[in-house]
DRENDO-1510 file (C-alpha; in Angstrom, 1 decimal, always signed):
<recs>
REC; n; res; u; v; w
REC; 1; UNK; +0.0; -0.1; +0.0 .
REC; 2; UNK; +2.9; +2.4; +0.9 .
REC; 3; UNK; +4.5; +1.7; -2.5 .
REC; 4; UNK; +1.1; +2.3; -4.3 .
REC; 5; UNK; +0.9; +5.8; -2.5 .
REC; 6; UNK; +4.6; +6.9; -3.5 .
REC; 7; UNK; +3.5; +5.6; -7.2 .
REC; 8; UNK; +0.6; +7.8; -7.2 .
REC; 9; UNK; +2.5; +10.7; -6.0 .
REC; 10; UNK; +5.1; +10.3; -8.6 .
REC; 11; UNK; +2.3; +10.3; -11.2 .
REC; 12; UNK; +1.5; +13.8; -10.4 .
REC; 13; UNK; +5.2; +14.6; -10.7 .
REC; 14; UNK; +5.2; +13.0; -14.2 .
REC; 15; UNK; +2.3; +15.3; -15.4 .
REC; 16; UNK; +4.2; +18.4; -13.8 .
REC; 17; UNK; +7.0; +17.8; -15.9 .
REC; 18; UNK; +4.8; +17.1; -19.1 .
REC; 19; UNK; +3.3; +20.7; -18.3 .
REC; 20; UNK; +6.6; +22.5; -17.4 .
REC; 21; UNK; +8.9; +21.3; -20.2 .
REC; 22; UNK; +6.8; +19.3; -22.9 .
REC; 23; UNK; +8.7; +16.0; -22.4 .
REC; 24; UNK; +10.6; +13.9; -20.0 .
REC; 25; UNK; +7.8; +13.0; -17.8 .
REC; 26; UNK; +6.4; +10.3; -19.9 .
REC; 27; UNK; +9.9; +8.6; -19.7 .
REC; 28; UNK; +9.4; +8.2; -16.0 .
REC; 29; UNK; +6.2; +6.5; -16.1 .
REC; 30; UNK; +7.5; +2.9; -16.9 .
REC; 31; UNK; +10.1; +2.9; -14.1 .
REC; 32; UNK; +7.4; +4.3; -11.4 .
REC; 33; UNK; +4.9; +1.5; -12.8 .
REC; 34; UNK; +7.9; -1.2; -12.7 .
REC; 35; UNK; +9.9; -0.5; -9.7 .
REC; 36; UNK; +7.7; +1.2; -7.3 .
REC; 37; UNK; +4.3; -0.4; -8.2 .
REC; 38; UNK; +5.4; -3.6; -9.3 .
REC; 39; UNK; +3.8; -3.6; -12.6 .
REC; 40; UNK; +5.3; -6.5; -15.1 .
REC; 41; UNK; +7.4; -4.4; -17.7 .
REC; 42; UNK; +5.6; -5.4; -20.8 .
REC; 43; UNK; +2.4; -4.4; -19.2 .
REC; 44; UNK; +3.8; -1.3; -17.9 .
REC; 45; UNK; +4.6; -0.2; -21.5 .
REC; 46; UNK; +1.1; -0.6; -22.3 .
REC; 47; UNK; -0.2; +1.2; -19.2 .
REC; 48; UNK; +2.4; +4.0; -20.2 .
REC; 49; UNK; +0.9; +4.5; -23.4 .
REC; 50; UNK; -2.5; +5.1; -22.1 .
REC; 51; UNK; -1.1; +7.4; -19.3 .
REC; 52; UNK; +1.0; +9.6; -21.6 .
REC; 53; UNK; -1.8; +9.7; -24.3 .
REC; 54; UNK; -4.4; +10.9; -21.9 .
REC; 55; UNK; -2.2; +13.3; -20.0 .
REC; 56; UNK; -0.7; +14.8; -23.2 .
REC; 57; UNK; -4.3; +15.2; -25.0 .
REC; 58; UNK; -5.1; +17.4; -22.0 .
REC; 59; UNK; -2.1; +19.3; -22.4 .
REC; 60; UNK; -2.8; +19.5; -26.1 .
REC; 61; UNK; -6.1; +20.8; -25.6 .
REC; 62; UNK; -4.8; +23.5; -23.5 .
REC; 63; UNK; -2.2; +24.5; -26.0 .
REC; 64; UNK; -5.2; +24.6; -28.7 .
REC; 65; UNK; -6.8; +27.2; -26.5 .
REC; 66; UNK; -3.5; +29.2; -26.2 .
REC; 67; UNK; -3.0; +28.9; -30.1 .
REC; 68; UNK; +0.2; +26.7; -29.8 .
REC; 69; UNK; -0.6; +24.0; -32.0 .
REC; 70; UNK; +0.0; +23.5; -35.6 .
REC; 71; UNK; -2.4; +20.8; -37.0 .
REC; 72; UNK; -0.6; +20.4; -40.3 .
REC; 73; UNK; +2.4; +19.3; -38.5 .
REC; 74; UNK; +0.3; +16.9; -36.3 .
REC; 75; UNK; -0.7; +15.2; -39.4 .
REC; 76; UNK; +2.6; +15.2; -41.2 .
REC; 77; UNK; +4.7; +14.0; -38.4 .
REC; 78; UNK; +1.7; +12.0; -36.5 .
REC; 79; UNK; +0.6; +9.7; -39.5 .
REC; 80; UNK; +3.5; +7.8; -40.0 .
REC; 81; UNK; +4.1; +7.7; -36.2 .
REC; 82; UNK; +0.8; +6.4; -35.5 .
REC; 83; UNK; +0.9; +3.7; -37.9 .
REC; 84; UNK; +4.3; +2.7; -36.7 .
REC; 85; UNK; +3.2; +2.5; -33.0 .
REC; 86; UNK; +0.2; +0.6; -33.8 .
REC; 87; UNK; +1.8; -2.0; -35.8 .
REC; 88; UNK; +4.4; -2.3; -33.1 .
REC; 89; UNK; +2.1; -3.0; -30.3 .
REC; 90; UNK; -0.3; -5.1; -32.4 .
REC; 91; UNK; +2.0; -7.2; -34.1 .
REC; 92; UNK; +5.9; -6.9; -33.6 .
REC; 93; UNK; +5.6; -7.0; -29.7 .
REC; 94; UNK; +3.5; -10.5; -29.7 .
REC; 95; UNK; +6.3; -11.9; -32.0 .
REC; 96; UNK; +9.1; -11.1; -29.8 .
REC; 97; UNK; +10.0; -14.4; -27.8 .
REC; 98; UNK; +10.2; -14.3; -24.0 .
REC; 99; UNK; +13.9; -15.9; -24.0 .
REC; 100; UNK; +16.0; -14.1; -26.4 .
REC; 101; UNK; +19.5; -15.2; -25.7 .
REC; 102; UNK; +22.2; -16.0; -22.9 .
REC; 103; UNK; +25.6; -14.1; -21.9 .
REC; 104; UNK; +27.3; -16.3; -19.5 .
REC; 105; UNK; +25.1; -16.8; -16.3 .
REC; 106; UNK; +22.8; -13.7; -17.6 .
REC; 107; UNK; +19.8; -15.0; -19.8 .
REC; 108; UNK; +18.4; -12.1; -21.6 .
REC; 109; UNK; +14.6; -12.2; -21.4 .
REC; 110; UNK; +12.0; -10.1; -23.3 .
REC; 111; UNK; +11.3; -8.0; -20.1 .
REC; 112; UNK; +14.9; -7.4; -19.4 .
REC; 113; UNK; +15.7; -6.5; -22.9 .
REC; 114; UNK; +12.8; -3.8; -22.9 .
REC; 115; UNK; +13.9; -2.4; -19.8 .
REC; 116; UNK; +17.5; -2.1; -21.0 .
REC; 117; UNK; +16.3; -0.6; -24.3 .
REC; 118; UNK; +14.2; +2.0; -22.2 .
REC; 119; UNK; +17.3; +2.6; -19.9 .
REC; 120; UNK; +19.4; +3.4; -23.2 .
REC; 121; UNK; +16.6; +5.7; -24.6 .
REC; 122; UNK; +16.4; +7.3; -21.1 .
REC; 123; UNK; +20.2; +8.2; -21.3 .
REC; 124; UNK; +19.9; +9.5; -24.9 .
REC; 125; UNK; +16.7; +11.6; -23.6 .
REC; 126; UNK; +18.6; +12.9; -20.5 .
REC; 127; UNK; +21.7; +14.3; -22.8 .
REC; 128; UNK; +19.0; +15.6; -25.3 .
REC; 129; UNK; +17.8; +17.6; -22.2 .
REC; 130; UNK; +21.2; +18.6; -20.9 .
REC; 131; UNK; +22.8; +19.8; -24.0 .
REC; 132; UNK; +22.3; +23.4; -24.9 .
REC; 133; UNK; +19.9; +23.9; -28.0 .
REC; 134; UNK; +20.5; +27.2; -29.6 .
REC; 135; UNK; +17.8; +26.7; -32.0 .
REC; 136; UNK; +15.3; +25.9; -29.1 .
REC; 137; UNK; +15.2; +29.9; -28.2 .
REC; 138; UNK; +13.7; +30.4; -31.8 .
REC; 139; UNK; +10.6; +32.6; -31.3 .
REC; 140; UNK; +10.3; +33.4; -35.1 .
REC; 141; UNK; +6.7; +33.3; -36.3 .
REC; 142; UNK; +7.6; +32.9; -40.0 .
REC; 143; UNK; +6.4; +30.4; -42.3 .
REC; 144; UNK; +7.1; +26.7; -41.2 .
REC; 145; UNK; +9.4; +25.0; -43.7 .
REC; 146; UNK; +9.0; +21.1; -43.8 .
REC; 147; UNK; +11.9; +18.7; -44.3 .
REC; 148; UNK; +9.4; +16.0; -45.5 .
REC; 149; UNK; +11.4; +12.9; -45.8 .
REC; 150; UNK; +13.3; +13.4; -42.3 .
REC; 151; UNK; +10.1; +14.3; -40.7 .
REC; 152; UNK; +8.3; +11.3; -42.0 .
REC; 153; UNK; +11.5; +9.0; -41.3 .
REC; 154; UNK; +11.7; +10.3; -37.8 .
REC; 155; UNK; +8.0; +9.9; -37.4 .
REC; 156; UNK; +8.2; +6.3; -38.2 .
REC; 157; UNK; +11.2; +5.8; -35.9 .
REC; 158; UNK; +9.5; +7.7; -32.9 .
REC; 159; UNK; +6.5; +5.5; -33.3 .
REC; 160; UNK; +8.7; +2.4; -33.2 .
REC; 161; UNK; +10.4; +3.4; -30.2 .
REC; 162; UNK; +7.1; +4.6; -28.6 .
REC; 163; UNK; +5.7; +1.1; -29.4 .
REC; 164; UNK; +8.5; -0.9; -27.6 .
REC; 165; UNK; +9.0; +0.9; -24.5 .
REC; 166; UNK; +5.7; +3.2; -23.9 .
REC; 167; UNK; +7.4; +6.5; -23.6 .
REC; 168; UNK; +5.9; +9.5; -25.5 .
REC; 169; UNK; +9.2; +10.6; -27.5 .
REC; 170; UNK; +8.8; +14.3; -26.6 .
REC; 171; UNK; +12.5; +14.6; -26.2 .
REC; 172; UNK; +12.9; +13.6; -29.8 .
REC; 173; UNK; +9.8; +15.1; -31.4 .
REC; 174; UNK; +10.4; +18.7; -29.9 .
REC; 175; UNK; +14.2; +19.0; -31.5 .
REC; 176; UNK; +12.8; +17.5; -34.7 .
REC; 177; UNK; +10.1; +20.1; -35.1 .
REC; 178; UNK; +12.4; +23.1; -34.0 .
REC; 179; UNK; +15.1; +21.9; -36.4 .
REC; 180; UNK; +13.4; +20.1; -39.3 .
REC; 181; UNK; +10.4; +22.5; -39.6 .
REC; 182; UNK; +12.2; +25.6; -38.2 .
REC; 183; UNK; +9.0; +26.0; -35.7 .
REC; 184; UNK; +9.2; +28.4; -32.8 .
REC; 185; UNK; +9.7; +26.4; -29.5 .
REC; 186; UNK; +6.3; +27.0; -27.7 .
REC; 187; UNK; +4.5; +26.0; -30.8 .
REC; 188; UNK; +6.8; +22.7; -31.1 .
REC; 189; UNK; +5.8; +21.8; -27.5 .
REC; 190; UNK; +2.1; +22.2; -28.0 .
REC; 191; UNK; +2.1; +20.4; -31.3 .
REC; 192; UNK; +4.4; +17.6; -29.9 .
REC; 193; UNK; +1.8; +17.0; -27.0 .
REC; 194; UNK; -1.0; +16.5; -29.6 .
REC; 195; UNK; +1.4; +14.0; -31.5 .
REC; 196; UNK; +2.3; +12.0; -28.4 .
REC; 197; UNK; -1.5; +12.0; -27.5 .
REC; 198; UNK; -2.6; +10.4; -30.9 .
REC; 199; UNK; +0.1; +8.0; -31.3 .
REC; 200; UNK; +0.3; +6.8; -27.6 .
REC; 201; UNK; -3.6; +6.4; -27.4 .
REC; 202; UNK; -3.8; +4.4; -30.8 .
REC; 203; UNK; -0.8; +2.1; -29.8 .
REC; 204; UNK; -2.6; +1.3; -26.7 .
REC; 205; UNK; -5.6; +0.1; -28.8 .
REC; 206; UNK; -3.0; -2.5; -30.1 .
REC; 207; UNK; -2.8; -3.8; -26.5 .
REC; 208; UNK; -6.5; -3.7; -26.0 .
REC; 209; UNK; -7.0; -6.2; -28.7 .
REC; 210; UNK; -4.4; -8.5; -27.3 .
REC; 211; UNK; -5.2; -10.9; -24.2 .
REC; 212; UNK; -3.6; -8.7; -21.7 .
REC; 213; UNK; -5.5; -8.1; -18.6 .
REC; 214; UNK; -5.7; -4.5; -17.9 .
REC; 215; UNK; -6.1; -3.3; -14.1 .
REC; 216; UNK; -8.3; -0.4; -15.1 .
REC; 217; UNK; -8.6; +0.8; -11.5 .
REC; 218; UNK; -4.7; +1.3; -11.3 .
REC; 219; UNK; -4.5; +2.7; -14.7 .
REC; 220; UNK; -7.3; +5.3; -14.4 .
REC; 221; UNK; -6.2; +6.5; -11.2 .
REC; 222; UNK; -2.5; +6.9; -12.1 .
REC; 223; UNK; -3.7; +8.8; -15.3 .
REC; 224; UNK; -6.1; +10.9; -13.3 .
REC; 225; UNK; -3.3; +12.1; -11.0 .
REC; 226; UNK; -0.8; +12.6; -13.8 .
REC; 227; UNK; -3.4; +14.7; -15.8 .
REC; 228; UNK; -3.8; +16.6; -12.5 .
REC; 229; UNK; -0.1; +16.9; -12.7 .
REC; 230; UNK; +0.0; +18.4; -16.1 .
REC; 231; UNK; -2.4; +21.3; -15.1 .
REC; 232; UNK; -0.2; +22.0; -12.1 .
REC; 233; UNK; +2.9; +22.2; -14.4 .
REC; 234; UNK; +1.0; +24.6; -16.9 .
REC; 235; UNK; +0.4; +27.0; -13.8 .
REC; 236; UNK; +4.0; +26.6; -12.5 .
REC; 237; UNK; +5.6; +27.2; -16.2 .
REC; 238; UNK; +4.4; +30.9; -15.9 .
REC; 239; UNK; +6.8; +31.2; -12.9 .
REC; 240; UNK; +9.6; +28.9; -13.4 .
REC; 241; UNK; +12.5; +29.1; -16.0 .
REC; 242; UNK; +11.8; +25.9; -18.2 .
REC; 243; UNK; +15.2; +26.0; -19.6 .
REC; 244; UNK; +17.0; +25.5; -16.0 .
REC; 245; UNK; +14.3; +23.0; -15.1 .
REC; 246; UNK; +14.9; +21.0; -18.4 .
REC; 247; UNK; +18.6; +20.7; -17.5 .
REC; 248; UNK; +18.1; +19.8; -14.0 .
REC; 249; UNK; +15.5; +17.1; -14.9 .
REC; 250; UNK; +17.8; +15.7; -17.7 .
REC; 251; UNK; +20.4; +15.0; -15.1 .
REC; 252; UNK; +17.8; +13.2; -12.9 .
REC; 253; UNK; +16.9; +11.1; -16.1 .
REC; 254; UNK; +20.5; +10.4; -16.7 .
REC; 255; UNK; +21.0; +9.0; -13.0 .
REC; 256; UNK; +17.7; +6.9; -13.4 .
REC; 257; UNK; +18.7; +5.5; -16.8 .
REC; 258; UNK; +22.0; +4.3; -15.6 .
REC; 259; UNK; +20.4; +2.7; -12.4 .
REC; 260; UNK; +18.1; +0.8; -14.6 .
REC; 261; UNK; +20.6; -0.4; -16.9 .
REC; 262; UNK; +22.8; -1.6; -14.0 .
REC; 263; UNK; +19.7; -3.3; -12.2 .
REC; 264; UNK; +18.7; -5.1; -14.9 .
REC; 265; UNK; +22.1; -6.2; -16.3 .
REC; 266; UNK; +23.9; -7.1; -13.2 .
REC; 267; UNK; +21.4; -7.1; -10.1 .
REC; 268; UNK; +18.4; -8.9; -11.3 .
REC; 269; UNK; +19.7; -12.0; -12.8 .
REC; 270; UNK; +19.6; -14.3; -9.7 .
</recs>
């Protein structure tokens, strides 16, 4: 019960992070579910898709009200991402065998492999948040220019990663929109939330169609608190420097990613 309470408190923090910096919070959802709330890793990636999708949708609607969403970009980036994430959850994930290979005494299973992949993505996400991004200060409101091949490719890759590990991928989407579409930072954050919402919720449908048993009570409670968090995050974003917070959060995600990597490869193979 105590672990569940801690998990629900962390759910609020996940939402706050999404509201403050537009990314990062979703990448903590799976570790919280697995290590705090004892949800099996494969199921945790499915839960994360729902939590991230619903929370990002609330954030996306808020950004529509503030006129910070470009729907043409949502379609261009979102369609290949949505197709990719759905196919990954509905068809690719069930095809991955439970036992993959062994390295000495360490047997690499599907859950361990997914958590290791998740940890690697967390580390890359951390560097993305820590590293200065000069273009991310772009406030130009001129015409958006699209690098269509790169946007379609990145949309597909982000969808694949989202399907495998259940993270929204805002840390990949936002820089892509800023660099590949020359989009102002605030507009990129708002547009990213809508893309994350669409692909995550449709990806979750791939799990609903499978035989997985979903604990709706846990899932809806976690999602509700995360949604509350994103509203708090929007409020705090008016008072806190997002750039400084993003860097600090990046270091936290880096430490978490390294911990998960060590835990899965060296501590959990008894």
